[in-house]
N, C-alpha and C positions, 0 to 999 in steps of 0.2 A: 503494499499499500503506499509506503514511504517512497519507494522508487517511482511509483505512478505520479505521484505529486511532483517529483524532481523532473519528470519527463514533461509534465504539463508547464512547469515554470520554463523549462528550456524551449518548448513551442512557443510560448509567448514572448520570449525575450527579444526577438527582432522588431516586433511591432512596439513593444514598449520602450525599447531603446530608440527607435526612430522617432517616436512622439516626444520623448523626453528631450533629444537632441534638437528636433526641429523647433518644438515649442520654445526652448531655451533660448536659442539664437534669435527667433523672431521677436520674442517678448523682451530681449534685452535691446534689439534695435529699436522697437517701438518706444521703449522707455527712454532710450536716448534722444528720441526726437519728440518725446512728449505728446503724441498724438495717435490715433488708432491706425493700425496698419493691416491692409488687405494684401494677401499674397495670391497671385493669378500665375502659377507655374504650370506650363505645359511642356511635357517632354519632347526631345528632338524627334524620337521614334513614335510616328502615328499620334502626334499630341496636338492636331490642329483644333482650333476653337470650332465648337459644334452648338447647334441650336439648344441642346439640351442643357447647356451650360447657362443660359440666359435664366431659367427658372432656379438653378443651382445657386446662381450669384444672389438673386432676389431672396431666396430662402436663407442664405448665409447671413444677411442683415437682419431679417426677421428673427432669426434664431437668438440674436444677442439683444432683442428686444427694440431695435430701432424701427422707426415709423415715419414713412415721408411726410405725414401730416403734422405730427406732433412731437417727435423725437428724432431730428436730424443731426448727423455729424457736422460739426463745425469745420474741420479741416481734417482731410483725410489723405494718408499716404498709400499709394497702390504701387506695389512692386510686381512689375509684369515682365514675364519671360515667356514669349510666345511667337509663334509664326504660322502662317497659313489660316484657312477659314474663309467664310463667304463675307462679303460686305455687310449683308443683312444682319448677320450675328454680331459683327463688330460694333455695328450702329447700336443694336439693342442693348448690348452690354454696356456701352457708354451711357445711354440713356437711364439703365437701372442705377448705376453708379451716381449719376448727378439727382436722381430722385432721393438719395439717402445722404448725400454729402453737400454743403454749401460751397465748399473749396476742395479741389482735388490736385494733388500733386503726384504725377507719374514718375516712378523710379524705374530706370532701365539699366540694370546691371550689365547685360550683355546684348540682347537684342529684343525688338518687337517688330515683327513684320507681318505683312499681309493684313488679316483682321485686326492683329494687335497694334498695328500703326494707326488703323482707323480709330479704334477705341481710345487710344492717346490723344485724340484731337479733341476730346472734350475737356482735357485738363486746363487748369490755370497755369500750370508750367510743366514742364518735362525736364527731369534731371537725369543726365546720363553718366554712367560709370566710365571707367578708363577703357578705351576702345570699343564702347557701346554703340550700337547703330538702330536706326529706324530703315524702313524700306518703303519704296513707292507702292501706292494701292494699285496693283495691277490685275486686270481681268484677264483671264486665260481661256482659251477653248483647246479641245482635244482633237488631235489627229493622229491616227494609227497608234494610239496609246501613249504618244508623246504630247507634252504640253508646247503649244506653239502661240506666240503672240501675233495676232492679226496684223496690229500697226508695224511690227518690227520686220514681218515678211513684206509688207507694203512698201516700207523705207528700202528693203533689200532690192525690190523689183525696180523702184524708181532708180536707184544708185547703178543697177545693171543697165538700164535704158540710157542714162546719162552717160556711161563709160561707152556703150555701143555706139551712141551718137557722136562723141568725140572721136572715136576711132573711124567712123565713116567719113566725118568731115575732114580728117587728116588725109585721108585717101581720096578726098574730092568725089566721093560717091555720093549722088543724088537720093538714093533709095533711103527711106525713113526705116528705122528699127522698130520692130514691133515686140521686143523682148519683154517690155513691162506688161503688156496686154497679155501675152502668151503666158507669163508666170502668173499672173493674177487669176487667169481663166483657170489654170490648172489647179491653184490652190483653192479657188471656190468649188471646182468639182470635186476635190478631195474632202473639204471640210463640209460642204454643203452651203446652199444659201441660207437655210434656216440657222445654221451654226454662227455664220458671220454676223447675221442679223442679231442674234442672241448675244453676241459678243458686244455690239454696239449698244444694246439695250442695258445690259449689266453695267457697262462702264459708265453710261449716263446716270444710273441709279446709284452707283457708287460715288460719283462726283456730287450728286445732290446730297448724299449722306454726309459727306466730308464738309460740303459747305454749310450744312445745317448745325453740325457740331462746332465747328469753327465760329460760325456766326453767334450762336446761342451761348457759348461757354468761353472758349479761349479769347475771343476778341471782344466778349460781351461789354466791356467797359471802354473800348476803343472808339473814339468818335468817327473813325473811317472803317469800322467794322465790316460793313457790307462790301467794301472794295477789296479790303485785304482777304476776308473770307473766300471772295470769288477768285482772286489771283492765286492764292495758295492752293485751293482745292483743284483748280485747273492745272497748275504746275505738276501736282502730285499725279494727276491722271494722264496728262498729256505730253509733259515737258521732260520727264526723267526716265532713265533706262529701266531695264527689266527688274523684277522683284529682287533678284540677288544684288542689286546695286546697294552698297552701304552707305547710308546718310548719317554719317556721325554729327556731333552737335555743331560742328562748323558748318557743314552743309544744312543742317535744320535751320540755323539762325539765318544763313542767306536766303533760304527758302521763305522764312518769315514767322517760322514757329517760335513760341515762347520756350525755347530750350536752352539748357546751360549745363555745365559739368557738376557732378557731385563732389564734394571734398573727398580728398584720398581715403580718409577713414569711412566714409559712409560707402564709397565705392568698394572697399575691402570688405565691408560687412554685408553689403547686399549680394557681391559675388560669392561669399562664403555660404549665404543662405542657399543660392542657386546649386552650388557644388554639393552641397548637403542633401538637396532634393534629387540631384542627379545619382548620387550614391545609393539612396534608398529606392529609387526607380529601378536601377540596374539590378539591385538585389531582389526586385520583385515585392517589396514591402509596401510601397505606395504608387499610385497611378498605375494600376492594373489594367489589363486589357478588358474591355466591355464586350457585349454581344455584338456590337457594330463594328468590332475589329478596330477600334482606336483606344487610344489609353486615356483614362479619365484623368482630368487636371487635378493639381493639388490647389484647392481654392477654399481659404480660411481667412476669416477677419478676426484680428486681435483687437478687440474694442478697448474702451477707455478703462484706465486702472481705477 
């Protein structure tokens, strides 16, 4: 009987150790900044933002007794580590955050890409760790199992046409090149007209989401908020390279976002939190696979002391 109890203790040890270590470093960081802290951690492997997370986020605030009508958080830190997910989900996550917090500061230890970038646009400020980055909000379409950006293929076709025309001009050939039309025709055949139309529809929706968040929150007190929200949202959707383009705080500032660097101590502490999450995810203790073949995020609110 004694041996069985020892076995039970051994089986529970990984979970209890994970809870103790994660809670310890998160609460220490919360206390150092003297405000509630929300952790939104998504693993690298199959950890994209999902529609299910919107309800989970809302429930996390309600779990600690917060109420959007009578008990809101005055100032909230959100530590986010995420990439991937739909613009719809990123937008709804942002709106849930702002329902429960009057002021929100996003902390990005390493990365916040895709839907994570869109969610960050509801912030009053974005604080980025050492070598941390956001990414452009890019909408992709599928072709033969690979992700292909319609815009970049269009640019490729135009560049091919320009080079072909330049070569013909050098040779003083009067025939006009049709390479651009030929390439785009083949692309539309491959993806399908409906696929191309869906891409442009989703990108327009994503741009409207970005504008709404910037207008309502990040630039809310700016007398030129309409102009700034429009410029930044358009650049995010149309002027920057693909999603794997790393927008560090220098680029974010040039873009017009209210972004800056964390202190070295805060950067170290937030990166330690993420590395701890990585360790226990790899050990299979947290962020386990769901029935939808994705890893559940670690989403926990450390409220007021």
